[in-house]
C-alpha positions as CSV (number, residue, x, y, z in Angstrom):
1,X,-24.5,83.6,-22.6
2,X,-23.1,81.3,-20.5
3,X,-26.1,81.0,-18.0
4,X,-28.3,81.0,-21.3
5,X,-26.6,78.1,-23.0
6,X,-26.6,76.0,-19.5
7,X,-30.3,76.8,-19.5
8,X,-30.6,75.3,-23.3
9,X,-28.4,72.3,-22.4
10,X,-30.7,71.7,-19.2
11,X,-33.8,71.6,-21.5
12,X,-32.4,69.6,-24.0
13,X,-31.1,66.9,-21.4
14,X,-34.5,67.0,-19.9
15,X,-36.2,66.3,-23.1
16,X,-33.5,63.7,-24.3
17,X,-34.5,61.9,-20.5
18,X,-38.3,62.1,-21.3
19,X,-38.2,60.8,-24.5
20,X,-35.8,57.7,-23.9
21,X,-38.3,57.3,-20.8
22,X,-41.7,57.5,-23.3
23,X,-39.9,55.0,-25.5
24,X,-39.6,52.6,-22.5
25,X,-42.8,52.7,-21.3
26,X,-44.3,52.1,-25.3
27,X,-42.0,49.2,-25.8
28,X,-43.7,46.1,-27.4
29,X,-42.2,42.6,-27.0
30,X,-43.0,40.3,-30.0
31,X,-43.5,36.7,-28.8
32,X,-44.0,34.0,-31.1
33,X,-45.9,30.7,-29.8
34,X,-45.8,27.5,-31.6
35,X,-47.8,25.1,-30.2
36,X,-47.6,21.4,-31.3
37,X,-51.5,20.4,-31.5
38,X,-54.7,21.4,-29.4
39,X,-55.4,19.5,-26.7
40,X,-56.1,20.5,-23.0
41,X,-52.8,20.2,-21.3
42,X,-51.0,22.2,-24.2
43,X,-53.9,24.9,-24.3
44,X,-53.7,25.5,-20.7
45,X,-50.2,25.8,-21.1
46,X,-50.3,28.7,-23.4
47,X,-53.0,30.4,-21.6
48,X,-51.0,30.4,-18.4
49,X,-48.1,31.4,-20.2
50,X,-49.7,34.6,-22.0
51,X,-51.6,35.5,-18.7
52,X,-48.1,35.6,-16.7
53,X,-46.8,38.5,-19.5
54,X,-50.0,40.0,-19.4
55,X,-49.9,40.3,-15.9
56,X,-46.4,41.6,-15.6
57,X,-46.1,43.7,-18.6
58,X,-49.5,44.4,-19.6
59,X,-51.7,43.5,-22.7
60,X,-50.2,46.7,-24.6
61,X,-46.5,45.9,-24.1
62,X,-46.6,42.3,-25.7
63,X,-47.7,41.1,-29.1
64,X,-48.1,37.3,-29.2
65,X,-48.1,35.3,-32.6
66,X,-49.8,32.0,-31.4
67,X,-49.6,29.1,-34.4
68,X,-50.7,25.6,-34.1
69,X,-48.6,23.1,-35.6
70,X,-51.3,20.5,-36.0
71,X,-49.3,17.8,-34.8
72,X,-46.8,17.5,-37.6
73,X,-43.5,18.4,-37.0
74,X,-42.6,19.7,-40.1
75,X,-45.4,22.2,-39.6
76,X,-43.5,23.4,-36.6
77,X,-40.5,23.9,-38.3
78,X,-42.2,26.3,-41.0
79,X,-43.8,28.3,-38.1
80,X,-40.2,28.5,-36.3
81,X,-38.6,29.8,-39.2
82,X,-41.3,32.4,-40.2
83,X,-41.0,33.7,-36.4
84,X,-37.1,34.0,-37.5
85,X,-37.8,35.8,-40.1
86,X,-40.5,38.0,-38.3
87,X,-37.3,38.4,-36.1
88,X,-39.6,38.3,-32.5
89,X,-38.2,38.8,-29.3
90,X,-38.6,35.4,-27.9
91,X,-40.1,32.1,-28.8
92,X,-42.3,29.9,-26.8
93,X,-42.2,26.3,-27.7
94,X,-45.2,24.1,-26.6
95,X,-44.0,20.2,-26.5
96,X,-41.2,18.5,-27.7
97,X,-41.7,18.6,-31.4
98,X,-41.9,22.4,-31.2
99,X,-38.9,22.9,-28.9
100,X,-36.9,20.9,-31.5
101,X,-38.3,22.9,-34.4
102,X,-37.4,26.0,-32.4
103,X,-33.5,25.2,-31.9
104,X,-33.3,24.0,-35.6
105,X,-34.3,27.6,-36.6
106,X,-32.4,30.0,-34.7
107,X,-29.1,30.0,-32.5
108,X,-29.8,33.2,-31.5
109,X,-33.6,34.1,-30.3
110,X,-34.3,33.0,-26.7
111,X,-36.7,30.2,-26.9
112,X,-38.4,29.2,-23.8
113,X,-40.3,25.4,-23.8
114,X,-42.8,23.9,-21.7
115,X,-45.1,20.8,-21.8
116,X,-41.6,19.1,-22.5
117,X,-40.8,16.3,-20.3
118,X,-37.0,15.6,-20.5
119,X,-34.5,18.3,-22.2
120,X,-31.7,16.0,-22.4
121,X,-33.8,13.4,-24.5
122,X,-35.7,16.4,-26.7
123,X,-32.7,17.7,-27.5
124,X,-30.0,14.9,-27.3
125,X,-27.5,16.5,-25.0
126,X,-24.8,14.8,-24.3
127,X,-24.1,16.5,-20.9
128,X,-27.0,17.9,-19.2
129,X,-27.2,19.3,-15.3
130,X,-30.4,20.9,-15.5
131,X,-29.5,23.8,-17.6
132,X,-29.4,23.7,-21.2
133,X,-27.3,26.5,-22.2
134,X,-27.3,28.7,-25.2
135,X,-30.6,30.3,-26.2
136,X,-32.8,27.5,-24.9
137,X,-34.3,27.0,-21.5
138,X,-38.0,26.3,-20.1
139,X,-40.1,24.4,-17.8
140,X,-41.0,20.2,-17.8
141,X,-44.1,18.6,-17.3
142,X,-42.1,15.3,-16.0
143,X,-44.0,14.0,-13.1
144,X,-42.1,11.4,-10.7
145,X,-42.0,8.1,-12.9
146,X,-41.2,5.8,-10.1
147,X,-44.4,7.0,-8.3
148,X,-46.5,6.5,-11.9
149,X,-45.2,3.0,-11.5
150,X,-46.2,2.5,-8.2
151,X,-49.9,3.9,-8.9
152,X,-50.1,0.8,-11.1
153,X,-49.2,-1.5,-8.1
154,X,-51.5,0.3,-5.9
155,X,-54.5,0.7,-8.4
156,X,-53.9,-3.0,-10.0
157,X,-52.3,-4.9,-7.2
158,X,-53.5,-8.4,-8.8
159,X,-52.0,-7.5,-12.1
160,X,-49.4,-9.4,-13.5
161,X,-48.8,-8.0,-16.9
162,X,-48.4,-3.9,-17.9
163,X,-48.9,-2.9,-21.2
164,X,-46.8,0.4,-22.0
165,X,-49.0,1.9,-24.9
166,X,-47.1,4.9,-26.7
167,X,-46.0,6.8,-29.8
168,X,-42.8,5.7,-30.9
169,X,-42.1,9.2,-32.9
170,X,-42.3,11.1,-29.7
171,X,-38.7,10.7,-27.9
172,X,-40.1,11.9,-24.4
173,X,-42.8,8.7,-24.4
174,X,-40.1,6.7,-25.2
175,X,-38.0,7.9,-22.0
176,X,-40.9,7.5,-19.8
177,X,-42.0,4.1,-20.7
178,X,-38.4,3.0,-20.5
179,X,-38.1,4.1,-16.7
180,X,-41.5,3.4,-15.9
181,X,-40.7,-0.6,-17.4
182,X,-37.6,-0.7,-15.5
183,X,-39.5,0.5,-12.4
184,X,-42.2,-2.4,-13.0
185,X,-39.5,-5.1,-13.4
186,X,-38.1,-4.2,-10.0
187,X,-41.3,-4.8,-8.4
188,X,-41.6,-8.2,-10.1
189,X,-44.0,-7.3,-13.2
190,X,-44.0,-8.0,-16.6
191,X,-44.0,-4.9,-18.8
192,X,-44.7,-4.8,-22.3
193,X,-43.6,-2.0,-24.5
194,X,-46.6,-1.4,-27.3
195,X,-45.6,1.4,-29.7
196,X,-47.5,2.7,-32.3
197,X,-46.2,5.3,-35.0
198,X,-49.3,7.6,-35.6
199,X,-53.3,7.6,-34.9
200,X,-53.6,5.4,-37.9
201,X,-52.0,2.3,-36.1
202,X,-53.2,3.2,-32.5
203,X,-56.4,1.1,-32.2
204,X,-54.8,-2.3,-33.8
205,X,-51.8,-1.8,-31.1
206,X,-54.3,-0.9,-28.2
207,X,-56.6,-4.0,-29.1
208,X,-53.2,-5.9,-29.4
209,X,-52.0,-4.6,-25.7
210,X,-55.5,-4.8,-24.2
211,X,-55.9,-8.7,-25.3
212,X,-52.7,-9.5,-23.7
213,X,-52.4,-7.2,-20.6
214,X,-53.8,-6.8,-16.9
215,X,-53.7,-2.9,-17.3
216,X,-52.1,-0.5,-19.6
217,X,-49.7,2.6,-18.8
218,X,-49.9,5.5,-21.3
219,X,-47.3,8.3,-20.5
220,X,-47.7,12.4,-21.3
221,X,-48.1,11.9,-24.8
222,X,-49.4,14.1,-27.1
223,X,-50.7,11.7,-29.6
224,X,-52.5,9.9,-26.9
225,X,-54.0,12.7,-25.7
226,X,-55.5,13.6,-29.2
227,X,-56.9,10.1,-29.0
228,X,-57.9,9.0,-25.8
229,X,-61.4,8.3,-27.2
230,X,-59.8,5.6,-29.4
231,X,-58.4,4.1,-26.2
232,X,-61.3,4.4,-24.1
233,X,-63.2,2.5,-27.0
234,X,-61.3,-0.4,-26.7
235,X,-60.2,-1.0,-23.0
236,X,-63.7,0.0,-21.5
237,X,-65.6,-2.8,-23.3
238,X,-62.7,-5.1,-22.2
239,X,-62.6,-4.2,-18.8
240,X,-58.7,-3.2,-19.2
241,X,-57.8,-0.3,-16.6
242,X,-55.4,2.7,-18.1
243,X,-53.2,4.5,-15.6
244,X,-52.4,7.9,-17.4
245,X,-49.2,9.9,-17.4
246,X,-51.2,13.5,-17.0
247,X,-54.7,14.8,-16.0
248,X,-56.0,15.3,-19.6
249,X,-55.1,11.9,-21.0
250,X,-57.0,10.2,-17.5
251,X,-60.0,12.5,-18.1
252,X,-60.3,10.9,-21.6
253,X,-59.4,7.1,-21.0
254,X,-57.7,6.6,-17.7
255,X,-58.7,5.5,-13.8
256,X,-56.0,7.6,-12.4
257,X,-53.2,9.8,-12.7
258,X,-50.3,11.8,-10.8
259,X,-51.5,15.0,-12.5
260,X,-49.8,18.7,-12.5
261,X,-51.1,21.9,-13.7
262,X,-50.1,22.8,-17.0
263,X,-51.9,26.3,-16.7
264,X,-49.3,26.9,-13.7
265,X,-46.4,25.2,-16.0
266,X,-47.2,27.8,-18.6
267,X,-47.3,30.6,-16.2
268,X,-43.9,29.6,-14.8
269,X,-42.6,29.9,-18.3
270,X,-44.2,33.4,-18.8
271,X,-42.3,34.5,-15.8
272,X,-39.2,33.4,-17.0
273,X,-40.0,35.5,-20.6
274,X,-40.6,38.4,-18.2
275,X,-37.2,37.9,-16.4
276,X,-35.5,37.6,-20.2
277,X,-37.4,40.3,-22.0
278,X,-37.7,43.0,-19.2
279,X,-34.8,42.4,-16.6
280,X,-32.2,41.3,-19.3
281,X,-31.7,37.8,-17.4
282,X,-29.6,35.5,-19.2
283,X,-31.0,32.7,-20.4
284,X,-28.2,30.4,-20.8
285,X,-27.8,30.3,-17.1
286,X,-31.6,29.7,-16.6
287,X,-32.1,26.2,-15.1
288,X,-35.3,24.3,-16.5
289,X,-38.1,24.2,-14.0
290,X,-40.7,21.6,-13.0
291,X,-43.9,21.9,-11.5
292,X,-44.1,22.5,-7.6
293,X,-46.5,20.0,-6.9
294,X,-48.3,16.7,-8.4
295,X,-51.9,15.6,-7.5
296,X,-53.5,12.1,-7.3
297,X,-56.6,12.0,-9.4
298,X,-58.9,9.6,-10.6
299,X,-61.7,9.2,-13.2
300,X,-65.0,8.6,-11.3
301,X,-67.1,8.1,-14.6
302,X,-64.6,5.3,-15.7
303,X,-63.6,3.7,-12.1
304,X,-67.3,3.3,-11.8
305,X,-67.7,1.6,-15.5
306,X,-65.2,-0.9,-14.1
307,X,-66.1,-1.1,-10.7
308,X,-62.9,-0.1,-9.2
309,X,-63.4,1.7,-6.1
310,X,-60.9,5.2,-5.7
311,X,-58.1,4.7,-3.4
312,X,-57.9,7.0,-0.6
313,X,-56.0,10.5,-0.9
314,X,-57.1,10.8,-4.8
315,X,-59.5,13.8,-5.9
316,X,-61.9,13.2,-8.4
317,X,-61.4,14.6,-12.0
318,X,-63.6,17.5,-12.4
319,X,-66.6,16.6,-15.0
320,X,-66.7,18.9,-18.0
């Protein structure tokens, strides 16, 4: 009897272990993705994020719920609350308003941001040492702002007045132009802020900036990214060069930028998600990560139109 019981117990244990192993292999993670709006940079970040997770876990191990906020913070809030109701395992918030909505919606579900320039500004953190803490971490798309200011002088050495064009509703845009303004003033240039509230008044504000400035700087700004055609249609005929904060904007209206890869940034965010979901890493201890490198790029078509010779060391943006 003892031998029989021992055999039975061994069989039960083996079946139990096999069942647990099977469950782990078949486990599916649910990830909610809230992307503020469709444009090249954010699209690439989302694509990279999803691919990193698929590469690590396989397509069958994750269910993505990808939602677009249509550029509206209220819509982002609705999406984030739906993710919470659905009890997703993790939320990826692509751009600052999406991150702010997710943070307001939950303090429990892990949240990873991407395409967020400065987390301390976006989340109004009084103390910030590179780690947000709580249930939030992610990646930043911030390129060195002092180098962007230097680019303006390098590309437009005769410029005396620089217009800083940005959406006032985007906290990270305000942060960027404030830093660039200070850097330009150190170099002896006059830097004037030209805030607009949305696409409805962008044309008017941009026209004023183009009429009064020698060159315009636009930061990494989602509203600008959606409306580069407006800026180009105004600045091009007036022969006013535009220095852009990121490649997607530069491709639409700029002459040069210090570019990062948003796909790589999203991919890094995806690897962070795997560490949290599969490896059990504590998100509260994970510092915000930055792009490994920046690439100087120029827009050949607009440079030709303005008669500007590209600087050495800059790579042409691929024409699509």
